[in-house]
C-alpha positions as CSV (number, residue, x, y, z in Angstrom):
1,M,163.8,-113.1,261.9
2,K,167.2,-114.4,259.9
3,L,166.7,-116.5,256.2
4,S,167.7,-119.6,257.0
5,E,169.6,-122.0,255.3
6,S,166.7,-123.8,253.8
7,F,166.0,-120.6,252.1
8,Y,168.9,-120.1,250.5
9,Q,169.5,-123.6,249.6
10,Q,166.5,-124.0,247.6
11,S,167.3,-125.7,244.0
12,D,165.6,-123.2,242.1
13,V,167.8,-120.1,241.8
14,V,165.2,-117.7,239.9
15,K,162.8,-118.4,242.8
16,V,164.6,-117.6,245.3
17,A,165.5,-114.0,243.2
18,R,162.4,-113.7,243.3
19,E,161.7,-114.6,246.2
20,L,163.9,-112.3,248.3
21,L,162.1,-109.3,247.1
22,G,160.8,-107.7,250.1
23,K,163.2,-108.8,252.3
24,E,165.8,-106.8,254.1
25,L,169.4,-106.7,253.6
26,I,171.5,-105.7,256.6
27,T,175.5,-104.8,257.4
28,N,176.7,-104.3,260.7
29,I,180.3,-102.6,260.4
30,Q,181.7,-101.4,263.2
31,N,178.7,-101.9,265.4
32,K,176.5,-99.3,263.3
33,I,173.6,-101.1,261.5
34,T,172.6,-100.1,258.0
35,S,169.8,-101.6,256.1
36,G,167.0,-101.9,253.2
37,I,164.8,-103.2,251.5
38,I,165.4,-105.6,248.4
39,V,163.6,-103.9,245.3
40,E,165.2,-105.5,242.7
41,T,167.2,-108.5,242.0
42,E,169.3,-111.1,239.0
43,A,169.9,-114.8,239.3
44,Y,173.2,-116.5,237.5
45,S,173.7,-119.7,237.3
46,W,176.5,-122.1,236.0
47,K,174.1,-123.2,233.2
48,E,174.0,-119.8,231.4
49,K,177.3,-117.4,230.0
50,G,175.8,-114.3,232.0
51,C,177.3,-116.1,235.0
52,H,181.1,-115.9,236.4
53,A,181.0,-119.6,237.1
54,Y,179.8,-121.0,233.2
55,N,180.3,-123.7,232.8
56,N,180.9,-124.9,236.6
57,R,184.5,-123.0,235.5
58,K,185.5,-122.7,239.2
59,T,188.5,-119.7,240.0
60,T,189.7,-117.5,242.9
61,R,187.0,-115.1,242.4
62,N,184.2,-117.2,242.5
63,A,185.0,-120.0,244.6
64,V,182.0,-118.8,247.2
65,M,179.5,-119.7,244.4
66,F,180.4,-123.2,244.7
67,Q,179.4,-123.0,248.4
68,P,176.3,-124.6,250.1
69,G,173.7,-121.7,249.7
70,G,174.1,-119.0,252.4
71,F,177.1,-117.2,252.0
72,S,177.7,-113.4,250.3
73,Y,179.9,-113.2,247.7
74,V,181.2,-110.2,247.0
75,Y,183.3,-108.7,243.7
76,L,184.5,-106.0,241.9
77,C,182.9,-105.0,239.3
78,Y,185.1,-102.7,236.4
79,G,187.8,-102.0,239.2
80,I,185.5,-99.7,240.7
81,H,182.2,-100.7,242.4
82,H,181.7,-103.8,244.6
83,L,178.9,-106.0,244.3
84,V,176.9,-108.5,246.7
85,N,175.2,-111.8,245.3
86,V,173.9,-114.5,247.6
87,V,175.1,-117.5,247.1
88,T,172.5,-120.5,246.5
89,G,171.4,-123.8,245.9
90,G,173.6,-127.2,247.1
91,D,176.8,-127.6,248.1
92,G,179.3,-127.4,244.2
93,V,176.1,-125.8,242.5
94,A,177.6,-122.5,240.9
95,E,174.6,-119.9,241.7
96,A,173.7,-116.6,242.9
97,V,171.6,-114.0,243.4
98,L,172.8,-110.5,242.4
99,I,171.3,-107.5,244.9
100,R,170.4,-105.0,242.4
101,A,168.9,-102.0,244.8
102,L,167.6,-101.1,248.0
103,E,164.8,-99.4,249.0
104,P,166.8,-97.6,252.9
105,S,165.3,-98.5,256.0
106,A,167.9,-98.1,258.7
107,G,171.1,-96.0,259.1
108,V,170.2,-93.4,256.7
109,D,172.0,-90.3,258.0
110,L,174.9,-92.9,257.9
111,M,174.4,-94.3,254.3
112,Q,174.2,-90.5,252.9
113,E,177.2,-90.1,255.0
114,R,179.1,-93.1,253.2
115,M,177.6,-91.3,249.9
116,N,179.0,-88.0,250.5
117,T,175.4,-86.5,250.2
118,D,172.8,-84.6,252.4
119,S,170.4,-86.5,250.3
120,D,168.7,-89.9,249.9
121,Y,167.4,-89.9,246.7
122,R,168.2,-93.2,245.0
123,I,171.6,-93.6,247.4
124,T,170.6,-97.2,247.1
125,S,169.2,-97.3,243.8
126,G,172.0,-99.3,242.3
127,P,174.3,-102.5,242.8
128,G,177.6,-100.1,242.9
129,K,175.5,-97.5,244.8
130,L,173.6,-100.0,247.5
131,T,177.6,-101.4,248.2
132,K,178.6,-98.1,248.9
133,A,175.6,-97.1,251.1
134,L,175.8,-100.0,253.4
135,G,179.7,-100.6,254.0
136,I,180.3,-103.4,251.8
137,D,183.5,-104.0,250.4
138,R,185.5,-107.8,249.3
139,S,186.2,-107.8,253.1
140,L,182.5,-109.2,253.4
141,N,183.3,-111.8,250.3
142,G,182.3,-116.2,252.2
143,K,180.4,-114.2,254.4
144,Y,177.8,-116.8,256.1
145,L,174.9,-115.0,255.7
146,L,173.5,-116.1,259.4
147,G,176.1,-114.3,260.9
148,D,176.1,-110.7,262.4
149,D,178.3,-108.9,260.0
150,L,176.2,-109.3,256.9
151,W,172.5,-110.8,256.6
152,I,169.0,-110.6,255.4
153,E,165.9,-110.9,257.3
154,D,161.9,-111.2,256.3
155,S,160.6,-108.4,256.9
156,G,157.1,-109.3,256.6
157,I,156.7,-107.5,253.7
158,K,154.7,-109.7,251.6
159,V,155.5,-108.9,247.4
160,G,152.1,-110.7,245.4
161,K,153.1,-111.7,241.7
162,S,150.9,-109.4,240.5
163,N,153.2,-106.5,242.2
164,I,157.1,-108.9,240.5
165,V,157.7,-107.5,237.2
166,A,160.0,-110.0,235.4
167,S,162.7,-109.0,232.4
168,K,166.0,-109.5,231.1
169,R,169.2,-108.7,233.2
170,I,171.4,-105.7,232.7
171,G,174.9,-105.3,231.2
172,I,175.7,-109.0,230.0
173,D,175.5,-108.6,226.3
174,Y,178.3,-110.8,226.0
175,A,175.9,-113.7,227.3
176,G,174.1,-113.8,223.9
177,E,171.2,-115.5,223.4
178,D,171.6,-115.9,228.0
179,A,171.1,-112.4,227.9
180,H,167.5,-111.9,227.7
181,L,166.5,-114.8,230.1
182,P,163.8,-112.9,232.1
183,W,166.1,-113.7,235.4
184,R,165.9,-110.1,236.5
185,F,163.0,-108.9,239.2
186,T,162.0,-105.7,240.2
187,I,158.9,-104.3,242.9
188,K,156.3,-103.0,239.9
189,D,156.4,-98.7,240.4
190,N,159.1,-99.1,243.0
191,T,161.1,-95.3,242.8
192,W,164.5,-97.3,244.0
193,V,164.8,-99.5,241.4
194,S,167.9,-99.2,239.3
195,R,166.6,-98.5,235.5
196,R,163.4,-99.0,234.3
């Protein structure tokens, strides 16, 4: 079952980032399904310097973050990697959750083809890898997550609090003190996590 608007529109982006662990991210590209279980996330809020919309600064790139929760925010990082985020919160509240790693669950052969490899080893163990494997690019920016191109389902996997590891986010040293917020969440001992 697809996650509801009310799930995405919760007011606590950090809570949503934790609750996305164990959910299944799915793409339907040219009638080909690929998916993976979310094993790593990071929360971002306009209130902290790690966020693209810090201090409610709206730009062409981050405009979708200001929509009500339930849309995708896909951007290009370093001009190379597409990264996929889930917009959360209410209308005008710029918050999102970065999906950092997946455990492949469907369409593995197609993922391998997209990654140009015969192995499934860690093909979705990072935010740039998982988007390539699932066929996610800027054409999916602003997609409604209850649509038929890109969505998240409750797969029935329950991740208990004792199996969730909180740590600081990766690659945002520029954010000063905010870089140390424990807003990165991983499933304990999962081999698909991007970085231990």
